[in-house]
C-alpha positions in Angstrom: -98.5 132.5 163.6 -96.6 135.1 165.6 -96.1 134.4 169.3 -96.0 137.5 171.6 -93.0 136.3 173.7 -92.7 139.6 175.5 -96.4 139.6 176.6 -96.2 135.9 177.6 -93.0 136.4 179.7 -94.0 139.6 181.5 -95.9 137.9 184.4 -93.0 135.6 185.1 -90.5 138.4 184.9 -92.6 140.6 187.2 -92.9 137.8 189.7 -89.1 137.3 189.7 -87.9 140.9 189.5 -90.8 143.1 190.6 -93.4 145.0 188.5 -91.6 148.4 188.6 -88.3 146.9 187.4 -90.0 145.1 184.5 -92.0 148.3 183.6 -88.9 150.6 183.6 -86.8 148.1 181.6 -89.6 147.6 179.1 -89.9 151.4 178.7 -86.2 151.6 178.1 -86.2 148.9 175.5 -89.1 150.6 173.8 -87.3 154.0 173.8 -84.2 152.4 172.3 -86.3 150.6 169.6 -87.8 154.0 168.7 -84.5 155.8 168.5 -82.4 153.3 166.7 -83.9 154.2 163.2 -82.6 157.8 163.8 -79.1 156.5 164.2 -79.0 154.1 161.2 -78.7 156.0 157.9 -80.2 153.2 155.8 -83.3 153.2 158.0 -83.8 156.9 157.7 -84.2 156.7 153.9 -87.1 154.2 154.0 -90.2 155.8 152.4 -93.7 154.7 153.2 -96.1 154.9 150.3 -99.6 155.5 151.8 -101.4 155.9 148.4 -101.0 152.2 147.5 -98.9 153.1 144.4 -95.8 150.9 143.6 
């Protein structure tokens, strides 16, 4: 069972550092996570088969 650590820790982080800081940091982490596959050649070659064929 996966545990959403980020969602569970957000209220505590917002109380400690402020809502705006947590939101901006979270947005930055999300942007980096979306851009990393563009920089790693092995991830650029992954193909997604949407027809269910193997």
